[in-house]
N, C-alpha and C positions, 0 to 999 in steps of 0.2 A: 471494570469500562466494560458496554452493555456490546459494542459495536470497533472491529476495529479495521483499519483499510491499509494493503499490505501494501507499499510503496516501493518497485527499482525498478532496473532497466533496461525496456521489453524488445527496443532492438523496432521500432515499427511496425508498421499493418501487422503482418506477417511474424504469429508465433512460432517460435521456436521448442520444437520438445525441448533444448535443452531448458530455458525461458520456460514453460509451464515448471518445470520439474524443479528449481531454483521454490519457485510461489507454493510449489504445493512444499515443499519441505518448511520454508516460513511460514506457511500455515497449520500443517500437524505442530513445530515447535511451537509454535504459539497455544494451542492447542493442548498442551504437557503443561501449559504457564497459568492457562490458565482455562472455568472449565466450559468443555463448548455448552455447555447447559445455560449457559446467560449468558455468554461473549458469544458473539459469531464472527468471522472470520473474511473481510467484501478481500476474494483473491482476485484481482482483474489478469490474468493473464490464466482462469479456469477456462474451462470451455462454457460450463453454466452458466459465466458468467461474460466470454463475449455473442455465445445463444442469443442470450437476452439484448444486449446493443444491438447487435447485427438486426430483428425485431421493431427494438425503437427506432432505426434511424431509418425499417422499411417501411414502417405507420410511420414516419413524418419526410417516410419519401423525401431524403435524401438521399447522395449518394456516400459514401463511411472515408473522411480525413482528416486529416492530422489535428487540425484548431478544436472539429466538434467531436472528436474523441475526446479529446484532451475537458473541452465542455463537459460531458460525459459521464468522464469520471471524477471528474471533481460532485459533483452531483451525486454521488454514489456517495465521496467525498463525506458530505457538507453532510447525511446522516447518522454519520458514524462520531463517538466519541473519543479514540482518537488513533494513531495511526502507524507503522509498527515499514524502521524505512530499511529497506537492504544495505547490505555494506555497498554496490554499486552505482546505489546514487545521484552520486553526483557529477553523475558521466550520460544522465538523462533528465534531457528538458523540461520533461511532464516531470518525472520522479522533484524535482526544486519547486516545477509549480506548489502542486500537495502540500509538497512541505512549509512554500513562502504561507499559504491557503491554512495551515495544521498553524501554524507560528502565531498566526495576526487570528486570528480564531478560539488562542489559550489550547489548543485540545492534544492531549497531552501525550507526546512524542519517546516513541523506543527504540530503541534500537539498535538492529544485531554487530556493529562496529565498531568491539572499546570504545578507541582511540575516535568515533563520534559520540558516546553517550558523554566519552571524561568530560569533552570538547564543550558540547550542549546542553545537558546537566546543569540546570542550575544551581544548583549543589553539585558542583566536584566529589564531595566525599563521598557523598552518597550512589553516585553515577552505575554506581549493580543496581538500584532501582528504577531505571530503562534501559542495561545491556540485558536483550536476552538473544543471547548466543543462540546461530544455529545447532544442533547435537547433533 
């Protein structure tokens, strides 16, 4: 994979330090499983991602709102060939939407949660191929 989008519960317009840390740990875990020289990780909770989004919203001269933030995130997701679903994805409408997009476009889906990997894997005998627990 060339680009993996990290998806999970962010929890609103303001991102807490705990959420940033959760996504950062996910990014670091992916970096141990996929060579960062050849695979880029898109972390929507990172300060760099948020700053780029602020610039995009300022340029378009529209206020930040949840529907447009979701569209912005989906624009990034569509540039990826994989998505990494954090274990709290079920608690987030945005993460559910991102998963729906990934599934409908045939994107490779990786899972933090072992049960999710078993349930959603095409071949349950090979769920470990898509299960990437955070270490």
